[in-house]
C-alpha positions as CSV (number, residue, x, y, z in Angstrom):
1,M,115.3,112.9,108.4
2,I,112.1,112.4,110.3
3,G,110.7,115.4,108.4
4,L,111.6,114.2,105.0
5,L,109.2,111.2,105.0
6,P,108.3,109.5,108.3
7,F,106.4,112.6,109.3
8,F,104.1,112.1,106.3
9,I,103.4,108.4,106.9
10,P,99.7,108.8,108.0
11,V,99.1,110.9,104.9
12,I,100.9,108.5,102.6
13,L,98.8,105.6,104.1
14,W,95.6,107.6,103.5
15,E,96.6,108.5,100.0
16,S,97.3,104.8,99.3
17,G,93.7,104.0,100.2
18,A,94.1,102.9,103.8
19,S,90.9,103.5,105.9
20,L,91.0,105.1,109.3
21,A,90.6,101.6,110.8
22,K,93.7,100.4,108.9
23,I,95.7,103.5,109.9
24,S,94.7,102.8,113.6
25,G,95.8,99.2,113.2
26,F,99.1,100.4,111.7
27,I,99.6,102.6,114.8
28,S,98.8,99.7,117.1
29,L,101.4,97.5,115.4
30,T,103.9,100.3,115.6
31,G,103.5,100.2,119.3
32,A,104.1,96.4,119.2
33,G,107.2,96.9,117.1
34,F,108.5,99.4,119.6
35,I,108.1,97.0,122.5
36,I,109.8,94.1,120.8
37,T,112.7,96.3,119.7
38,L,113.1,97.9,123.2
39,W,114.0,94.6,124.7
40,Y,116.9,94.4,122.2
41,W,117.8,98.1,122.7
42,D,118.0,97.7,126.4
43,G,120.5,94.9,126.1
44,L,122.7,97.0,123.8
45,R,122.4,99.9,126.3
46,E,123.5,97.6,129.2
47,N,126.6,96.6,127.2
48,N,127.4,100.2,126.3
49,Q,126.9,99.7,122.6
50,W,126.0,103.3,121.8
51,T,127.7,103.4,118.4
52,K,125.8,100.3,117.4
53,I,122.5,101.8,118.7
54,I,123.0,105.0,116.6
55,A,124.0,103.0,113.5
56,L,120.9,100.8,113.8
57,S,118.7,103.9,114.2
58,F,119.9,105.2,110.9
59,I,119.6,101.8,109.2
60,A,116.0,101.3,110.5
61,E,115.0,104.7,109.1
62,L,116.5,103.9,105.7
63,L,114.7,100.6,105.6
64,L,111.5,102.3,106.6
65,I,111.8,104.7,103.6
66,G,112.7,101.8,101.3
67,L,109.6,99.9,102.3
68,L,107.4,103.0,101.8
69,A,108.6,103.1,98.2
70,W,106.8,99.8,97.5
71,Q,103.4,101.5,97.6
72,P,102.1,99.9,100.9
73,S,99.8,96.9,100.5
74,S,98.0,95.2,103.3
75,L,100.9,92.8,103.7
76,S,103.7,95.5,103.5
77,I,101.7,97.7,106.0
78,F,102.2,95.0,108.6
79,G,106.0,95.0,108.1
80,L,106.0,98.8,107.7
81,A,104.3,99.2,111.1
82,L,106.7,96.9,112.9
83,L,109.7,98.6,111.3
84,N,108.3,102.0,112.1
85,G,108.1,100.9,115.8
86,A,111.7,99.7,115.7
87,Y,112.9,103.0,114.3
88,N,110.9,105.0,116.9
89,C,112.4,102.8,119.6
90,F,116.0,103.4,118.6
91,Y,115.4,107.1,118.1
92,W,113.3,108.0,121.2
93,S,114.9,105.7,123.7
94,T,118.3,106.9,122.8
95,Q,117.2,110.5,122.9
96,R,115.6,110.2,126.3
97,A,118.7,108.4,127.7
98,M,121.1,111.1,126.4
99,F,119.0,114.1,127.3
100,N,118.6,112.8,130.8
101,H,122.4,113.1,131.3
102,I,122.7,116.7,130.1
103,S,120.0,118.1,132.4
104,S,119.5,118.7,136.1
105,A,116.4,119.6,138.2
106,K,117.2,123.3,137.9
107,T,117.9,123.3,134.2
108,T,115.4,120.7,132.7
109,G,112.9,123.3,131.4
110,N,115.6,125.5,129.9
111,R,117.6,122.7,128.3
112,F,114.5,120.9,127.0
113,G,113.4,124.3,125.5
114,N,116.8,124.7,123.8
115,F,116.7,121.1,122.6
116,Q,113.3,121.6,121.1
117,I,114.4,124.7,119.2
118,I,117.3,122.9,117.7
119,V,115.1,119.9,116.8
120,V,112.4,122.2,115.4
121,I,114.8,123.9,113.0
122,S,116.2,120.7,111.5
123,L,112.9,118.9,111.5
124,K,111.0,121.6,109.8
125,V,113.6,122.0,107.1
126,G,113.0,118.3,106.4
127,I,109.2,118.7,106.4
128,L,109.4,121.6,103.9
129,A,111.7,119.6,101.7
130,G,109.7,116.4,102.0
131,G,106.4,118.1,101.4
132,Y,107.7,119.9,98.4
133,L,109.1,116.8,96.8
134,L,106.0,114.7,97.5
135,E,103.7,117.5,96.2
136,T,105.6,118.2,93.0
137,I,106.8,114.8,91.8
138,G,104.5,112.5,93.8
139,I,105.4,109.1,95.3
140,T,108.5,108.9,93.1
141,A,109.9,111.6,95.4
142,I,110.6,108.8,97.8
143,T,113.6,107.7,95.6
144,A,115.1,111.2,95.9
145,I,114.3,111.3,99.7
146,A,115.9,107.9,100.1
147,A,119.1,109.1,98.4
148,L,119.1,112.3,100.5
149,S,118.5,110.2,103.7
150,V,121.4,107.9,102.8
151,L,123.7,110.9,102.4
152,T,122.4,112.5,105.6
153,S,122.8,109.2,107.5
154,S,126.4,108.7,106.3
155,I,127.5,112.2,107.3
156,G,125.6,112.2,110.5
157,F,126.9,108.8,111.6
158,Y,130.5,109.9,110.8
159,L,130.2,113.1,112.8
160,L,128.6,111.2,115.7
161,T,131.2,108.5,115.9
162,K,134.5,110.1,114.7
163,G,135.1,111.4,118.3
164,N,134.8,107.9,119.7
165,T,137.4,106.3,117.5
166,A,140.2,107.2,119.8
167,S,142.2,104.5,121.7
168,P,140.7,102.9,124.8
169,H,143.1,105.0,126.9
170,N,141.5,108.3,125.8
171,K,140.3,109.6,129.2
172,Q,137.9,112.1,127.7
173,A,136.2,109.4,125.7
174,D,136.1,107.2,128.8
175,R,134.4,109.9,130.8
176,T,131.8,110.5,128.1
177,T,131.0,106.8,127.8
178,N,130.7,106.4,131.5
179,H,128.5,109.5,131.7
180,I,126.0,108.0,129.2
181,N,126.0,104.5,130.5
182,N,125.4,103.5,134.1
183,I,126.7,99.9,134.4
184,E,125.0,99.5,137.7
185,E,121.6,99.5,136.0
186,P,121.2,96.3,134.1
187,A,118.7,95.6,131.4
188,L,115.2,95.2,132.8
189,G,113.6,91.8,133.0
190,F,109.9,91.0,132.5
191,T,109.3,90.8,136.2
192,A,110.9,94.2,136.9
193,I,108.8,95.8,134.2
194,L,105.5,94.4,135.6
195,A,106.5,95.2,139.2
196,F,107.3,98.9,138.4
197,K,105.4,101.3,140.6
198,D,106.0,104.6,142.3
199,Q,104.2,107.3,144.4
200,N,103.6,109.5,141.4
201,K,101.1,107.3,139.5
202,S,103.8,107.1,136.8
203,K,102.5,103.8,135.4
204,T,99.0,105.2,134.8
205,I,100.5,108.4,133.3
206,F,102.7,106.3,130.9
207,L,99.8,104.3,129.7
208,L,97.8,107.5,129.1
209,D,100.6,109.4,127.5
210,G,101.4,106.9,124.7
211,P,98.0,107.2,122.9
212,F,98.1,111.0,123.2
213,L,101.6,111.2,121.6
214,Y,100.4,109.2,118.6
215,L,97.1,111.0,118.4
216,E,99.2,114.1,117.9
217,S,101.8,112.7,115.5
218,Y,99.4,110.6,113.3
219,F,95.8,111.5,113.6
220,W,96.4,115.2,114.0
221,V,98.8,115.4,111.1
222,L,96.1,113.7,109.0
223,S,93.5,116.2,110.2
224,I,95.7,119.2,109.3
225,Y,96.2,117.6,105.8
226,L,92.4,117.3,105.4
227,L,91.8,120.8,106.7
228,T,94.3,122.3,104.2
229,H,92.5,120.7,101.2
230,Q,94.9,117.7,101.0
231,S,98.0,119.5,99.9
232,L,101.3,118.0,101.2
233,F,103.3,121.2,100.7
234,T,100.6,123.3,102.4
235,L,100.6,120.8,105.3
236,G,104.3,121.1,105.6
237,F,104.3,124.9,105.3
238,I,101.6,125.4,107.9
239,V,103.3,123.0,110.4
240,V,106.6,124.9,109.8
241,A,105.1,128.3,110.1
242,L,103.2,127.5,113.3
243,T,106.3,125.9,114.9
244,L,108.5,128.8,114.1
245,I,106.1,131.2,115.7
246,L,105.8,129.0,118.7
247,S,109.6,128.6,118.9
248,V,109.9,132.4,119.4
249,V,107.3,132.3,122.2
250,F,109.0,129.4,124.0
251,F,112.4,130.9,123.6
252,L,111.1,133.8,125.8
253,I,109.4,131.6,128.4
254,K,111.6,128.4,128.6
255,T,113.8,129.8,131.4
256,K,110.8,130.8,133.5
257,I,109.5,127.2,133.5
258,D,112.3,126.2,135.9
259,N,111.6,129.0,138.3
260,A,107.8,128.8,138.3
261,H,105.7,127.1,141.0
262,Q,105.7,123.7,139.4
263,P,102.2,122.3,140.6
264,T,100.5,125.5,139.4
265,I,102.2,125.6,136.0
266,F,101.6,121.8,135.4
267,I,97.9,122.1,136.1
268,I,97.6,125.1,133.8
269,G,99.4,123.0,131.1
270,A,97.1,120.0,131.6
271,V,93.9,122.1,131.4
272,A,95.3,123.9,128.3
273,Y,96.1,120.5,126.7
274,A,92.5,119.3,127.3
275,A,91.2,122.5,125.8
276,S,93.4,121.8,122.7
277,W,91.6,118.5,122.1
278,L,88.2,120.2,122.4
279,L,89.3,122.7,119.7
280,R,90.6,119.8,117.5
281,G,87.2,118.2,117.8
282,T,85.3,121.3,116.8
283,I,87.6,122.9,114.1
284,D,86.0,123.2,110.7
285,S,87.7,123.4,107.3
286,Q,84.8,125.6,106.1
287,S,85.8,128.3,108.6
288,E,87.4,131.5,107.4
289,E,91.2,131.2,106.9
290,L,91.9,133.7,109.7
291,V,89.7,131.7,112.2
292,L,91.2,128.4,111.0
293,Y,94.8,129.3,111.2
294,S,94.3,131.2,114.5
295,T,92.7,128.0,116.0
296,L,95.6,125.9,114.7
297,L,98.0,128.4,116.4
298,I,96.2,128.2,119.7
299,I,96.1,124.4,119.5
300,G,99.8,124.3,118.8
301,F,100.6,126.7,121.7
302,F,98.6,124.7,124.2
303,S,100.1,121.4,123.1
304,T,103.7,122.6,123.0
305,F,103.4,124.3,126.3
306,F,102.0,121.2,128.0
307,R,104.8,119.0,126.4
308,L,107.4,121.4,127.9
309,V,106.0,121.3,131.4
310,F,105.3,117.6,131.2
311,N,108.8,116.7,130.1
312,K,110.3,118.8,132.8
313,R,108.3,116.9,135.4
314,F,109.1,113.6,133.7
315,Y,112.9,114.1,133.8
316,D,112.9,115.7,137.2
317,I,111.1,112.6,138.6
318,A,113.4,110.3,136.6
319,K,116.4,111.8,138.4
320,Q,114.9,110.9,141.8
321,Q,114.6,107.2,141.0
322,N,116.5,104.4,139.2
323,T,116.8,106.5,136.1
324,Y,117.1,103.9,133.4
325,Q,114.3,101.8,134.9
326,Y,112.1,104.9,134.9
327,L,112.9,105.9,131.3
328,I,112.6,102.4,129.9
329,C,109.4,101.6,131.8
330,K,108.0,104.8,130.3
331,S,108.5,103.4,126.9
332,Y,107.2,99.9,127.7
333,Y,104.0,101.2,129.2
334,S,103.4,104.0,126.8
335,Q,103.8,101.7,123.8
336,F,101.5,99.1,125.4
337,G,98.9,101.8,125.9
338,I,99.3,102.7,122.1
339,F,99.0,99.0,121.1
340,I,95.7,98.6,123.1
341,F,94.2,102.0,122.5
342,F,94.6,102.1,118.7
343,G,93.8,98.4,118.4
344,V,90.4,99.2,119.9
345,L,90.0,102.2,117.6
346,A,90.7,99.9,114.6
347,L,87.7,97.8,115.6
348,V,85.6,100.9,116.3
349,F,86.4,102.4,113.0
350,Y,86.0,99.1,111.0
351,N,82.7,100.2,109.5
352,Q,83.4,104.0,109.8
353,E,83.0,105.7,106.4
354,T,83.5,109.3,107.4
355,V,87.1,109.9,108.4
356,K,86.5,113.5,109.6
357,T,83.6,112.4,111.9
358,G,85.7,109.6,113.3
359,L,88.6,111.9,114.0
360,A,86.4,114.6,115.6
361,Y,84.7,112.2,118.0
362,T,88.1,110.8,119.0
363,Y,89.4,114.3,119.8
364,L,86.3,115.1,121.8
365,W,86.7,111.9,123.9
366,A,90.4,112.7,124.3
367,A,89.6,116.1,125.9
368,P,88.4,114.8,129.3
369,L,90.9,112.0,129.3
370,A,93.7,114.6,129.0
371,L,92.8,115.9,132.5
372,G,94.0,112.6,133.8
373,Y,97.6,114.0,133.5
374,S,96.9,115.8,136.8
375,L,97.5,112.5,138.5
376,Y,101.2,113.1,137.9
377,L,100.9,115.7,140.7
378,F,98.2,114.5,142.9
379,A,98.6,110.8,143.6
380,S,96.9,111.3,146.9
381,R,94.6,113.8,148.6
382,N,97.4,114.6,151.1
383,K,99.8,115.4,148.3
384,F,97.1,117.7,146.7
385,H,96.8,119.7,149.9
386,K,100.6,119.7,150.4
387,Y,101.2,121.3,147.0
388,F,98.7,124.1,147.5
389,R,99.5,124.8,151.1
390,T,103.1,125.6,150.2
391,S,103.9,129.0,148.9
392,G,106.1,129.4,145.9
393,K,106.8,131.5,142.9
394,T,104.0,131.8,140.5
395,L,104.2,132.2,136.8
């Protein structure tokens, strides 16, 4: 469902006449919408309202598609951004909470790799379908996409909830519910969120990670669209083709992630991620197709590899702490980072006329900032020496 339309939001905004400044403002407000909704989501989570959470996730996505059908104006973009943030909150917060409970320190890399492969297949089918519809019948395709989303939502919600309709005395249902929800971890208050701190510099990493996630999912999607001569179907096809190739690669290496020397592999991932932003900032649509697509493949590999090792470390650390506090603080701080970062970009790009130049400069500035992810390992000099004095398996 994400692939059918939400994936194309930055392109739809661009095609509707939105400037890079307005798109940046949209992303900033999306972060604000996420934060506002997370407060409500956390209350539902505390009260074990998982069926309601899943239902609201589907409803928010359908409302998002419906609002997109209005041909976004300045006023509707404001509401669209907040609704987009609400949908992202219900989807990502629920996903993190559930994934955390099906993984352990020895299986995080493998399970996340398996999870990514499953998501990739379904997501890319949606992207191909959405790109084809938008390319062939234009914005009116949103009506068809909305109908398809309603059908998918209804079937999906039924399949997800039919197993939980048993009586309260169903022991298996009780075990599943208790496994997902930890009633000893109440919803976080404002003071607890502000006071959050650990020895892994997690707060700093969360603030950093939010902007990078949205640079990838909004700015980079727009860049690929411009690099592929503004064809939605070509955009979808390239994203799908690259992802399928990378899925094969990661199917082969995902089990090795758990057995590798974690500090070494994380640093390799962070450096590769920084290099991917340098490549993004220098890639040229005038290059030969072989060079262009090879560069896109390298960028995709570096980014996906880093996300795999980063998520392994994230979930491993979460299991060593108050799990829900860690997961929820991740969302609060990442979205706050998005709100501030893209709000500043909206001001910077206010008089920016060349979108490609603005995007390229943003990527080049992002490259050295990406090296800041290394703080997730080396919060102190002692920890730095400790990691590299110890012997361990290498990749």
